[in-house]
C-alpha beads as a LAMMPS data file, in Angstrom:
LAMMPS data file: protein, C-alpha beads

245 atoms
244 bonds

1 atom types
1 bond types

-500.0 500.0 xlo xhi
-500.0 500.0 ylo yhi
-500.0 500.0 zlo zhi

Masses

1 110.0

Atoms # bond

1 1 1 -66.054 431.450 76.589
2 1 1 -68.135 429.277 74.292
3 1 1 -71.379 430.992 75.296
4 1 1 -73.814 431.754 72.474
5 1 1 -74.122 435.511 71.970
6 1 1 -77.254 437.007 70.483
7 1 1 -76.600 439.149 67.417
8 1 1 -79.543 441.456 68.116
9 1 1 -79.407 443.806 71.050
10 1 1 -81.885 446.521 71.910
11 1 1 -81.255 449.423 69.574
12 1 1 -78.640 447.736 67.442
13 1 1 -76.749 444.742 66.128
14 1 1 -73.818 442.917 67.703
15 1 1 -70.999 441.725 65.464
16 1 1 -67.968 439.712 66.556
17 1 1 -65.687 442.716 67.019
18 1 1 -68.060 445.699 67.241
19 1 1 -71.589 446.837 68.004
20 1 1 -73.689 448.982 65.651
21 1 1 -76.312 451.111 67.347
22 1 1 -78.978 452.093 64.812
23 1 1 -82.064 453.105 66.794
24 1 1 -81.592 456.761 65.759
25 1 1 -80.905 455.974 62.084
26 1 1 -83.596 455.990 59.398
27 1 1 -82.194 452.887 57.736
28 1 1 -81.219 449.984 59.987
29 1 1 -78.434 447.425 59.715
30 1 1 -79.346 445.162 56.812
31 1 1 -78.029 442.619 54.364
32 1 1 -77.214 445.216 51.676
33 1 1 -74.716 446.979 53.907
34 1 1 -73.220 443.719 55.116
35 1 1 -72.746 442.538 51.534
36 1 1 -70.944 445.702 50.494
37 1 1 -68.824 445.810 53.643
38 1 1 -67.692 442.208 53.173
39 1 1 -67.136 442.496 49.410
40 1 1 -65.547 445.871 48.630
41 1 1 -61.880 445.423 47.593
42 1 1 -59.760 446.880 50.421
43 1 1 -56.429 445.200 49.714
44 1 1 -54.748 448.151 47.981
45 1 1 -56.455 451.012 49.804
46 1 1 -55.091 453.170 52.596
47 1 1 -57.818 455.823 52.538
48 1 1 -61.533 455.191 51.929
49 1 1 -64.743 457.206 51.833
50 1 1 -68.217 455.973 52.816
51 1 1 -70.920 458.144 51.203
52 1 1 -74.196 458.083 53.146
53 1 1 -72.775 456.005 55.981
54 1 1 -75.935 455.808 58.115
55 1 1 -75.013 453.933 61.292
56 1 1 -71.439 453.443 60.085
57 1 1 -71.803 449.688 59.474
58 1 1 -69.874 449.528 56.183
59 1 1 -67.063 451.740 57.481
60 1 1 -66.667 449.525 60.542
61 1 1 -66.517 446.372 58.420
62 1 1 -63.877 447.896 56.150
63 1 1 -61.832 449.031 59.155
64 1 1 -61.891 445.495 60.541
65 1 1 -60.837 443.990 57.203
66 1 1 -57.904 446.326 56.487
67 1 1 -55.754 447.397 59.468
68 1 1 -54.041 450.234 57.613
69 1 1 -57.230 451.729 56.188
70 1 1 -58.356 455.200 57.310
71 1 1 -62.004 455.931 56.545
72 1 1 -63.950 459.167 56.213
73 1 1 -67.731 458.750 56.408
74 1 1 -70.298 461.288 55.192
75 1 1 -73.878 461.346 56.455
76 1 1 -76.454 464.028 55.674
77 1 1 -78.781 463.176 58.579
78 1 1 -77.165 464.849 61.631
79 1 1 -78.781 462.409 64.075
80 1 1 -77.530 459.370 62.158
81 1 1 -74.098 461.011 61.818
82 1 1 -73.988 461.447 65.585
83 1 1 -74.842 457.789 66.123
84 1 1 -72.237 456.688 63.576
85 1 1 -69.648 458.750 65.453
86 1 1 -70.663 457.016 68.686
87 1 1 -70.350 453.604 67.018
88 1 1 -66.918 454.541 65.673
89 1 1 -65.731 455.816 69.048
90 1 1 -66.821 452.575 70.764
91 1 1 -65.069 450.369 68.177
92 1 1 -61.462 449.092 68.246
93 1 1 -60.646 451.375 65.279
94 1 1 -61.748 454.786 66.557
95 1 1 -58.452 456.389 65.513
96 1 1 -59.045 455.415 61.858
97 1 1 -62.679 456.512 61.486
98 1 1 -64.064 460.032 61.016
99 1 1 -67.647 461.218 60.394
100 1 1 -68.661 464.346 58.488
101 1 1 -72.271 465.461 59.004
102 1 1 -72.915 467.061 55.626
103 1 1 -74.067 466.542 52.064
104 1 1 -71.474 464.955 49.780
105 1 1 -72.355 467.648 47.210
106 1 1 -70.959 470.185 49.691
107 1 1 -68.121 467.952 50.871
108 1 1 -66.740 467.575 47.370
109 1 1 -66.513 471.369 47.024
110 1 1 -64.128 471.899 49.932
111 1 1 -62.169 468.716 50.568
112 1 1 -58.672 468.214 49.192
113 1 1 -58.763 464.497 49.952
114 1 1 -58.579 461.752 47.345
115 1 1 -59.627 458.186 48.128
116 1 1 -58.436 454.846 46.755
117 1 1 -61.788 453.300 47.692
118 1 1 -65.234 454.879 47.818
119 1 1 -68.274 452.883 48.934
120 1 1 -71.958 453.733 49.029
121 1 1 -75.231 452.003 49.834
122 1 1 -77.138 454.812 48.128
123 1 1 -80.799 455.792 47.903
124 1 1 -82.353 453.999 44.967
125 1 1 -86.081 454.784 44.788
126 1 1 -87.291 457.545 42.511
127 1 1 -89.197 460.222 44.476
128 1 1 -92.702 458.929 45.136
129 1 1 -95.066 459.008 48.072
130 1 1 -93.043 460.471 50.896
131 1 1 -92.380 458.676 54.141
132 1 1 -93.636 460.352 57.288
133 1 1 -89.974 460.692 58.351
134 1 1 -88.014 463.196 56.225
135 1 1 -84.700 461.520 57.106
136 1 1 -86.058 458.169 55.978
137 1 1 -86.981 459.917 52.720
138 1 1 -83.350 460.978 52.335
139 1 1 -82.139 457.455 52.980
140 1 1 -84.590 455.779 50.591
141 1 1 -85.178 458.208 47.720
142 1 1 -82.911 459.831 45.136
143 1 1 -84.338 463.368 45.341
144 1 1 -81.504 464.577 47.592
145 1 1 -78.722 462.788 45.708
146 1 1 -79.477 461.185 42.344
147 1 1 -77.254 458.527 40.851
148 1 1 -75.747 460.782 38.201
149 1 1 -74.628 463.263 40.871
150 1 1 -73.302 460.442 43.042
151 1 1 -71.163 459.142 40.167
152 1 1 -69.857 462.643 39.439
153 1 1 -68.924 463.197 43.100
154 1 1 -67.164 459.843 43.241
155 1 1 -65.193 460.691 40.105
156 1 1 -63.934 463.922 41.698
157 1 1 -62.993 462.240 44.971
158 1 1 -61.428 459.034 43.672
159 1 1 -57.744 458.500 42.927
160 1 1 -56.930 457.717 39.294
161 1 1 -56.568 453.989 40.016
162 1 1 -59.215 453.784 42.759
163 1 1 -62.534 451.909 42.877
164 1 1 -66.057 453.152 43.523
165 1 1 -68.306 450.395 44.915
166 1 1 -72.086 450.311 45.351
167 1 1 -74.854 447.850 46.190
168 1 1 -78.154 448.234 44.317
169 1 1 -81.341 446.369 43.372
170 1 1 -80.794 444.543 40.085
171 1 1 -83.049 446.765 37.967
172 1 1 -81.534 449.959 39.369
173 1 1 -78.031 448.547 38.876
174 1 1 -78.628 448.273 35.124
175 1 1 -79.514 451.970 34.936
176 1 1 -76.604 453.058 37.119
177 1 1 -74.179 450.948 35.097
178 1 1 -75.338 452.683 31.907
179 1 1 -74.977 456.114 33.529
180 1 1 -71.478 455.186 34.674
181 1 1 -70.415 454.040 31.209
182 1 1 -71.716 457.328 29.789
183 1 1 -69.509 459.212 32.269
184 1 1 -66.429 457.248 31.217
185 1 1 -66.332 454.669 34.007
186 1 1 -65.486 451.009 33.438
187 1 1 -67.006 448.143 35.397
188 1 1 -64.177 446.452 37.268
189 1 1 -66.335 443.831 38.993
190 1 1 -69.991 442.833 39.146
191 1 1 -71.346 440.327 41.662
192 1 1 -74.949 439.205 41.203
193 1 1 -76.798 438.277 44.398
194 1 1 -79.665 435.764 44.626
195 1 1 -81.609 434.902 47.740
196 1 1 -81.761 431.233 46.640
197 1 1 -80.511 429.346 43.591
198 1 1 -84.103 429.157 42.334
199 1 1 -84.847 432.895 42.639
200 1 1 -83.883 435.781 40.338
201 1 1 -81.029 438.192 40.977
202 1 1 -82.256 440.796 43.459
203 1 1 -79.103 442.735 44.368
204 1 1 -75.949 443.642 42.468
205 1 1 -72.548 444.694 43.790
206 1 1 -70.687 446.937 41.344
207 1 1 -67.101 448.192 41.438
208 1 1 -66.389 451.029 38.992
209 1 1 -62.945 452.088 37.789
210 1 1 -61.771 455.146 35.877
211 1 1 -59.283 452.942 34.030
212 1 1 -60.220 450.729 31.057
213 1 1 -60.677 447.194 32.334
214 1 1 -62.354 443.894 31.616
215 1 1 -65.257 443.096 33.894
216 1 1 -65.038 440.250 36.383
217 1 1 -68.553 438.815 36.781
218 1 1 -69.453 436.367 39.531
219 1 1 -72.410 435.519 41.761
220 1 1 -73.432 434.751 45.318
221 1 1 -76.419 432.747 46.583
222 1 1 -77.346 433.704 50.129
223 1 1 -79.506 430.793 51.298
224 1 1 -79.894 427.093 50.734
225 1 1 -83.032 426.019 48.895
226 1 1 -84.796 425.520 52.241
227 1 1 -84.734 429.323 52.545
228 1 1 -83.530 429.147 56.143
229 1 1 -79.830 428.249 56.245
230 1 1 -77.022 430.239 54.672
231 1 1 -74.909 428.770 51.864
232 1 1 -71.256 427.896 52.577
233 1 1 -70.231 430.696 50.197
234 1 1 -72.164 433.356 52.106
235 1 1 -70.958 431.976 55.439
236 1 1 -67.416 432.476 54.166
237 1 1 -68.248 436.129 53.530
238 1 1 -69.701 436.736 57.008
239 1 1 -67.700 434.411 59.235
240 1 1 -65.423 437.225 60.454
241 1 1 -68.421 439.358 61.372
242 1 1 -71.545 437.442 62.398
243 1 1 -71.700 435.975 65.876
244 1 1 -72.122 432.161 65.828
245 1 1 -70.591 431.729 62.343

Bonds

1 1 1 2
2 1 2 3
3 1 3 4
4 1 4 5
5 1 5 6
6 1 6 7
7 1 7 8
8 1 8 9
9 1 9 10
10 1 10 11
11 1 11 12
12 1 12 13
13 1 13 14
14 1 14 15
15 1 15 16
16 1 16 17
17 1 17 18
18 1 18 19
19 1 19 20
20 1 20 21
21 1 21 22
22 1 22 23
23 1 23 24
24 1 24 25
25 1 25 26
26 1 26 27
27 1 27 28
28 1 28 29
29 1 29 30
30 1 30 31
31 1 31 32
32 1 32 33
33 1 33 34
34 1 34 35
35 1 35 36
36 1 36 37
37 1 37 38
38 1 38 39
39 1 39 40
40 1 40 41
41 1 41 42
42 1 42 43
43 1 43 44
44 1 44 45
45 1 45 46
46 1 46 47
47 1 47 48
48 1 48 49
49 1 49 50
50 1 50 51
51 1 51 52
52 1 52 53
53 1 53 54
54 1 54 55
55 1 55 56
56 1 56 57
57 1 57 58
58 1 58 59
59 1 59 60
60 1 60 61
61 1 61 62
62 1 62 63
63 1 63 64
64 1 64 65
65 1 65 66
66 1 66 67
67 1 67 68
68 1 68 69
69 1 69 70
70 1 70 71
71 1 71 72
72 1 72 73
73 1 73 74
74 1 74 75
75 1 75 76
76 1 76 77
77 1 77 78
78 1 78 79
79 1 79 80
80 1 80 81
81 1 81 82
82 1 82 83
83 1 83 84
84 1 84 85
85 1 85 86
86 1 86 87
87 1 87 88
88 1 88 89
89 1 89 90
90 1 90 91
91 1 91 92
92 1 92 93
93 1 93 94
94 1 94 95
95 1 95 96
96 1 96 97
97 1 97 98
98 1 98 99
99 1 99 100
100 1 100 101
101 1 101 102
102 1 102 103
103 1 103 104
104 1 104 105
105 1 105 106
106 1 106 107
107 1 107 108
108 1 108 109
109 1 109 110
110 1 110 111
111 1 111 112
112 1 112 113
113 1 113 114
114 1 114 115
115 1 115 116
116 1 116 117
117 1 117 118
118 1 118 119
119 1 119 120
120 1 120 121
121 1 121 122
122 1 122 123
123 1 123 124
124 1 124 125
125 1 125 126
126 1 126 127
127 1 127 128
128 1 128 129
129 1 129 130
130 1 130 131
131 1 131 132
132 1 132 133
133 1 133 134
134 1 134 135
135 1 135 136
136 1 136 137
137 1 137 138
138 1 138 139
139 1 139 140
140 1 140 141
141 1 141 142
142 1 142 143
143 1 143 144
144 1 144 145
145 1 145 146
146 1 146 147
147 1 147 148
148 1 148 149
149 1 149 150
150 1 150 151
151 1 151 152
152 1 152 153
153 1 153 154
154 1 154 155
155 1 155 156
156 1 156 157
157 1 157 158
158 1 158 159
159 1 159 160
160 1 160 161
161 1 161 162
162 1 162 163
163 1 163 164
164 1 164 165
165 1 165 166
166 1 166 167
167 1 167 168
168 1 168 169
169 1 169 170
170 1 170 171
171 1 171 172
172 1 172 173
173 1 173 174
174 1 174 175
175 1 175 176
176 1 176 177
177 1 177 178
178 1 178 179
179 1 179 180
180 1 180 181
181 1 181 182
182 1 182 183
183 1 183 184
184 1 184 185
185 1 185 186
186 1 186 187
187 1 187 188
188 1 188 189
189 1 189 190
190 1 190 191
191 1 191 192
192 1 192 193
193 1 193 194
194 1 194 195
195 1 195 196
196 1 196 197
197 1 197 198
198 1 198 199
199 1 199 200
200 1 200 201
201 1 201 202
202 1 202 203
203 1 203 204
204 1 204 205
205 1 205 206
206 1 206 207
207 1 207 208
208 1 208 209
209 1 209 210
210 1 210 211
211 1 211 212
212 1 212 213
213 1 213 214
214 1 214 215
215 1 215 216
216 1 216 217
217 1 217 218
218 1 218 219
219 1 219 220
220 1 220 221
221 1 221 222
222 1 222 223
223 1 223 224
224 1 224 225
225 1 225 226
226 1 226 227
227 1 227 228
228 1 228 229
229 1 229 230
230 1 230 231
231 1 231 232
232 1 232 233
233 1 233 234
234 1 234 235
235 1 235 236
236 1 236 237
237 1 237 238
238 1 238 239
239 1 239 240
240 1 240 241
241 1 241 242
242 1 242 243
243 1 243 244
244 1 244 245
């Protein structure tokens, strides 16, 4: 009791209520996933889908936030899917978490499920110089699943009044928002993320709806101007998750 616990552990990341192993995942636990997991609206959802779940971080955060939420997670990389399943099994919410090791383009063809909440921390780089690791390519680049296809899959899988939530770099977010509007989506909420108050927006959280709606726009600054300490606003977001906050 009262002992300081290190957040980092060999091969993963320790949160207050769960551990995320990520040593076999192409993309590690990072701020983008934490932001989406802490922000996505879970209040009215009983069933959620995590597209491209990686280590399972976002799914685990959503499960902690909403006790009645059941979450399906899709991951194309079979090794990462296996590690996500291990993380789910070791968590307090194993009975509410399920991993599917497949492409969402295939998943959407056979599932009968509809979800009130869909989340994704998707690939966002256009195909360029490949990484030496093909699975890291899948996680980073849009060749396997481009944004237009992702939006179309989400539309098929979402309930009529559900929300589709993503986290993206600011420049990519502008393009995805335009694609979404062309497909008939509305922007329910947009949260602009800055590293410091003196730096430009570098990430955007977007919640899309299939219903006409006015857009709620707000912002979050992650760090104080010293660049080292978190702002009170960000601490409020992470206090239920990060050890020592």
